[in-house]
C-alpha positions as CSV (number, residue, x, y, z in Angstrom):
1,M,-18.5,121.6,347.5
2,R,-16.0,123.7,345.6
3,A,-17.5,125.7,342.7
4,R,-16.4,124.7,339.2
5,R,-16.6,126.3,335.8
6,A,-19.7,125.1,334.1
7,A,-19.3,122.4,331.5
8,R,-21.3,122.3,328.3
9,P,-23.6,119.2,328.0
10,D,-21.4,117.8,325.2
11,K,-18.3,117.9,327.3
12,V,-17.3,115.3,330.0
13,P,-17.0,117.0,333.4
14,D,-13.4,116.8,334.6
15,N,-14.3,114.7,337.6
16,A,-16.9,112.4,335.9
17,G,-16.5,108.9,337.2
18,S,-13.9,109.9,339.8
19,N,-13.9,109.2,343.5
20,E,-14.6,112.9,344.2
21,A,-18.3,112.4,343.7
22,A,-20.2,111.6,347.0
23,P,-21.6,108.0,347.0
24,A,-25.1,109.4,347.4
25,G,-24.7,112.0,344.6
26,Y,-25.4,115.5,345.7
27,T,-26.7,115.8,349.3
28,W,-28.4,118.5,351.4
29,T,-25.2,118.6,353.4
30,A,-23.3,119.6,350.2
31,L,-25.9,122.2,349.3
32,V,-25.9,123.9,352.7
33,D,-22.1,123.8,352.9
34,H,-21.9,125.3,349.4
35,L,-24.3,128.2,350.5
36,V,-22.3,128.8,353.7
37,T,-19.1,129.1,351.6
38,A,-20.8,131.3,349.1
39,H,-22.4,133.7,351.6
40,G,-19.9,133.5,354.5
41,S,-21.9,131.9,357.3
42,L,-25.0,129.8,358.0
43,A,-26.5,132.8,359.8
44,R,-26.2,134.9,356.6
45,V,-27.9,132.1,354.6
46,A,-30.7,132.0,357.1
47,E,-31.0,135.8,357.0
48,L,-31.3,135.8,353.2
49,L,-33.8,133.0,353.3
50,S,-35.9,134.7,356.0
51,E,-35.7,137.9,354.0
52,S,-37.1,136.2,350.9
53,R,-40.1,135.2,352.9
54,G,-40.7,138.7,354.3
55,F,-39.2,137.7,357.7
56,R,-42.3,135.6,358.5
57,D,-39.8,133.3,360.3
58,D,-37.2,134.7,362.6
59,V,-33.6,134.2,361.5
60,A,-32.7,132.0,364.5
61,S,-35.5,129.6,363.7
62,V,-34.5,129.4,360.1
63,E,-30.9,128.7,361.1
64,R,-32.0,125.8,363.3
65,A,-34.1,124.5,360.4
66,L,-31.0,124.7,358.1
67,R,-28.9,122.8,360.6
68,R,-31.5,120.0,360.6
69,L,-31.6,120.1,356.8
70,R,-27.9,119.7,356.8
71,T,-28.2,116.3,358.3
72,R,-30.8,115.0,355.8
73,G,-28.1,113.7,353.4
74,D,-29.9,112.4,350.3
75,Q,-33.3,112.1,352.0
76,P,-36.3,114.4,351.1
77,G,-35.7,117.9,352.2
78,G,-39.2,118.7,353.3
79,V,-40.5,122.3,353.6
80,W,-37.2,124.0,354.2
81,G,-35.5,122.0,351.5
82,A,-38.1,123.4,349.0
83,R,-37.7,126.9,350.4
84,L,-34.0,126.7,350.1
85,L,-34.1,125.6,346.5
86,E,-36.7,128.2,345.7
87,R,-34.5,131.0,347.0
88,F,-31.0,129.8,345.9
89,G,-31.6,127.1,343.3
90,L,-29.2,124.2,342.7
91,P,-25.5,125.2,342.4
92,E,-24.0,125.1,338.9
93,E,-21.9,122.0,339.3
94,P,-24.7,119.5,340.1
95,A,-27.1,121.3,337.7
96,Q,-24.6,120.9,334.9
97,R,-23.9,117.3,335.8
98,A,-27.6,116.4,335.7
99,R,-27.9,118.2,332.3
100,W,-24.9,116.3,331.0
101,M,-26.5,113.0,332.0
102,G,-29.8,113.9,330.4
103,S,-28.5,115.2,327.0
104,Y,-28.5,112.5,324.3
105,H,-25.7,114.4,322.4
106,S,-23.4,114.4,325.4
107,R,-20.7,111.7,325.8
108,F,-22.6,110.3,328.8
109,T,-24.5,108.1,326.3
110,D,-21.1,106.6,325.3
111,L,-20.8,105.0,328.8
112,P,-22.1,101.4,329.2
113,V,-25.8,101.3,329.8
114,E,-25.5,99.9,333.3
115,A,-23.0,102.6,334.3
116,C,-25.4,105.3,333.0
117,E,-28.3,103.9,335.0
118,S,-26.1,103.6,338.1
119,L,-25.0,107.2,337.9
120,L,-28.5,108.5,337.2
121,R,-29.9,106.6,340.2
122,M,-27.2,107.9,342.4
123,W,-27.9,111.5,341.5
124,D,-31.6,111.1,341.6
125,S,-31.6,112.0,345.3
126,G,-31.6,114.9,347.8
127,P,-31.7,118.4,346.4
128,V,-31.2,117.3,342.8
129,R,-34.4,115.2,342.9
130,E,-36.4,118.1,344.3
131,S,-34.9,120.8,342.0
132,R,-35.8,121.8,338.4
133,S,-32.7,119.7,337.3
134,R,-34.7,116.5,338.0
135,V,-36.1,116.8,334.4
136,W,-32.6,115.9,333.1
137,I,-32.5,112.8,335.4
138,E,-35.8,111.6,333.9
139,L,-34.6,112.3,330.4
140,G,-31.4,110.3,331.1
141,L,-33.4,107.4,332.4
142,T,-35.6,107.6,329.3
143,S,-32.4,107.3,327.2
144,V,-31.3,104.3,329.2
145,A,-34.7,102.6,328.7
146,L,-34.5,103.2,325.0
147,R,-31.0,101.7,324.7
148,R,-32.5,98.6,326.4
149,R,-35.4,98.7,323.9
150,A,-37.8,99.1,326.9
151,L,-40.4,101.4,325.2
152,E,-43.0,101.3,327.9
153,L,-40.5,102.2,330.6
154,A,-39.1,105.0,328.4
155,D,-42.6,106.3,327.9
156,R,-43.2,106.5,331.7
157,H,-39.9,108.4,332.3
158,L,-40.8,110.7,329.4
159,A,-44.2,111.4,331.0
160,R,-42.6,112.3,334.3
161,A,-40.1,114.6,332.5
162,K,-43.0,116.4,330.8
163,L,-44.5,117.4,334.1
164,L,-41.2,119.2,335.0
165,L,-40.8,121.1,331.7
166,A,-42.6,124.3,332.7
167,R,-39.9,125.3,335.1
168,S,-36.9,123.9,333.2
169,H,-34.3,125.3,330.8
170,P,-35.6,125.6,327.2
171,A,-33.1,123.1,326.1
172,A,-34.9,120.5,328.2
173,A,-38.1,121.1,326.2
174,V,-36.2,120.5,323.0
175,E,-34.6,117.4,324.4
176,W,-38.0,116.1,325.6
177,A,-39.7,116.8,322.2
178,L,-36.9,115.1,320.2
179,T,-37.1,112.0,322.5
180,D,-40.9,111.9,322.3
181,G,-40.6,112.0,318.5
182,F,-38.2,109.1,318.6
183,V,-40.5,107.1,320.8
184,G,-43.4,107.9,318.6
185,S,-41.5,106.6,315.5
186,R,-40.8,103.4,317.3
187,L,-44.5,103.0,318.2
188,E,-45.4,103.9,314.6
189,A,-47.6,106.8,315.9
190,Q,-47.2,109.3,313.1
191,G,-49.4,112.0,314.8
192,R,-47.1,111.9,317.8
193,V,-44.0,112.2,315.7
194,D,-45.4,115.2,313.8
195,A,-46.5,117.0,317.0
196,A,-43.1,116.3,318.7
197,L,-41.0,117.5,315.8
198,A,-43.2,120.6,315.4
199,L,-42.7,121.4,319.1
200,A,-39.0,120.9,318.9
201,G,-38.7,123.2,315.9
202,E,-40.7,125.9,317.6
203,A,-38.7,125.7,320.8
204,L,-35.4,125.8,318.8
205,E,-36.5,129.0,317.0
206,K,-38.0,130.7,320.0
207,H,-35.2,130.0,322.5
208,A,-32.1,129.8,320.3
209,H,-30.6,132.8,322.1
210,E,-30.9,131.1,325.4
211,I,-29.0,127.9,324.4
212,D,-25.2,127.6,324.2
213,P,-24.2,127.7,320.4
214,D,-22.6,124.3,320.4
215,E,-25.5,122.7,322.2
216,L,-27.9,124.5,319.8
217,A,-26.0,123.0,316.8
218,C,-26.3,119.5,318.3
219,L,-30.0,119.9,319.0
220,R,-30.7,121.3,315.6
221,A,-28.7,118.5,313.9
222,R,-30.8,115.9,315.8
223,W,-34.0,117.7,314.8
224,I,-32.9,117.7,311.2
225,D,-32.0,114.1,311.4
226,Q,-35.4,113.1,312.8
227,R,-37.2,115.2,310.2
228,A,-35.1,113.7,307.4
229,F,-35.7,110.1,308.7
230,D,-39.4,110.8,308.6
231,L,-39.2,112.0,305.0
232,N,-36.9,109.1,303.9
233,R,-39.1,106.4,305.3
234,T,-41.8,107.3,302.7
235,R,-39.5,106.2,299.9
236,S,-40.8,109.1,297.8
237,P,-38.1,110.6,295.5
238,E,-39.4,114.1,296.2
239,N,-39.2,113.5,300.0
240,E,-35.7,112.0,299.7
241,R,-34.6,115.1,297.8
242,L,-36.0,117.3,300.6
243,A,-34.3,115.1,303.3
244,L,-30.9,115.5,301.5
245,A,-31.5,119.3,301.4
246,L,-32.1,119.3,305.1
247,Y,-28.8,117.7,305.8
248,E,-27.0,120.0,303.4
249,S,-28.5,123.0,305.4
250,L,-26.5,121.9,308.5
251,A,-23.2,123.8,309.0
252,D,-20.0,121.9,308.2
253,K,-17.2,124.1,309.2
254,G,-16.8,125.0,312.8
255,A,-19.7,122.8,313.9
256,P,-19.4,120.4,316.9
257,A,-18.2,117.0,316.0
258,F,-21.5,115.4,317.0
259,A,-23.4,117.7,314.6
260,R,-20.9,117.1,311.8
261,C,-21.3,113.4,312.2
262,R,-25.0,113.6,312.0
263,R,-24.7,115.7,308.8
264,E,-22.3,113.5,307.1
265,N,-24.1,110.3,307.9
266,G,-27.4,111.8,306.6
267,L,-25.7,112.9,303.4
268,A,-24.2,109.4,303.0
269,Y,-27.7,107.9,303.2
270,G,-29.1,110.5,300.8
271,H,-26.5,109.8,298.2
272,L,-26.8,106.1,298.7
273,R,-30.5,106.4,297.8
274,R,-29.5,108.2,294.6
275,G,-27.1,105.5,293.7
276,D,-24.0,107.7,294.1
277,L,-22.0,105.0,296.0
278,A,-18.6,106.7,295.9
279,V,-20.0,110.0,297.2
280,A,-22.0,108.1,299.8
281,R,-18.9,106.2,301.0
282,A,-16.9,109.5,301.3
283,H,-19.6,111.0,303.5
284,A,-19.8,107.9,305.6
285,E,-16.1,107.9,306.2
286,R,-16.2,111.6,307.1
287,A,-18.9,110.8,309.6
288,A,-16.7,108.1,311.2
289,R,-13.9,110.6,311.5
290,A,-16.2,113.2,313.1
291,A,-17.4,110.5,315.6
292,G,-13.8,109.8,316.4
293,D,-13.1,113.5,316.9
294,A,-16.0,113.6,319.4
295,G,-14.9,110.4,321.2
296,A,-18.4,109.2,320.5
297,L,-18.5,105.4,320.4
298,R,-22.2,105.0,319.5
299,L,-21.9,107.5,316.7
300,R,-18.9,105.7,315.4
301,A,-20.8,102.4,315.4
302,M,-23.6,104.1,313.4
303,S,-21.1,105.5,310.9
304,L,-19.6,102.0,310.5
305,L,-23.0,100.6,309.9
306,M,-23.6,103.2,307.2
307,I,-20.4,102.0,305.5
308,V,-21.8,98.4,305.7
309,K,-25.0,99.6,304.1
310,I,-23.2,101.3,301.2
311,A,-20.5,98.6,300.6
312,G,-22.6,95.5,301.4
313,V,-21.9,93.1,304.2
314,A,-19.5,90.9,302.1
315,N,-17.3,93.9,301.5
316,A,-17.5,95.4,304.9
317,L,-17.3,92.6,307.4
318,E,-14.6,94.3,309.4
319,E,-16.7,97.4,309.8
320,L,-19.7,95.3,310.9
321,E,-17.7,93.4,313.5
322,R,-16.3,96.7,314.9
323,A,-19.8,98.1,315.2
324,R,-20.9,94.9,316.9
325,A,-18.0,95.0,319.3
326,I,-18.8,98.6,320.3
327,A,-22.5,97.7,320.9
328,R,-21.6,94.7,323.0
329,S,-19.1,96.7,325.1
330,L,-21.8,99.3,325.9
331,G,-24.5,96.7,326.6
332,D,-26.6,98.7,324.1
333,H,-29.5,96.5,322.9
334,E,-30.8,99.2,320.5
335,L,-27.4,99.5,318.9
336,L,-27.0,95.7,318.7
337,A,-30.4,95.5,317.0
338,R,-29.1,98.0,314.4
339,V,-26.1,95.8,313.8
340,E,-28.3,92.7,313.3
341,R,-30.5,94.6,310.8
342,A,-27.3,95.6,308.9
343,R,-26.5,91.9,308.5
């Protein structure tokens, strides 16, 4: 497979959804072929793999093992598949694709739910399944379950993802913690929410230098959003003031559209609680524009629902129907439930 420039998780890969992707996702055949292209020959790959093991296996035997592995397709890779991944890792393209599918702030979540599940199942195979990138597949399946309001299934995928965090990119730990906090809030398990948000905050601070700046901004916006939600639900004037200050702490200029949308929607709610309807409406409309800039359908629906909350259903029927149409087109039960609550 030809190497490509890495895509950030908030960007749609150029060939996403195209016929270029193999029907079985990323196979052992593709991995071995990639390594042969990168290193010049199968014999050279075998030599490097043997060298990494102190030449305990002769190069010719390793080469024969790799030829057999090449025929495994999307089946388990066995001992030599594990050794190959340990030595060379997963190439950048399938690793970035898995990360894109597992990041809530990526545009992957703006695909219909059934399409998301189909793509995740397709890529949950071969070397991707046995690599450290599998954590993103489990996180993506968690998101699919949550969009279907299947909390128990989401919890199972989240538990599987947790087992893979130790050898994953720090961004996966933040993603896991934020998702765990969301599930905790749905289960009304406050202790779980508190622990998850604390873990996410620590990971963001400790590993900020290891995460792409735009991705970091999106993750931080989500962390702020969940902390503010937790404060706002108490209905305490002091906590509502703190929640508004949290949203104000997010950067406005130069931030990714996803982060700007989260900021503006949060400010809209904060000013609504204060009774500043004109200010709240202005922030909600800015949130909708930011969602449009990001091409983010779910965010746009949430921004439209904020306008409904501010203006009242009778004065925002068009916005309500547009949000409902988006939710239906995506097959997103969680978003549809928010539409019904807005009514």
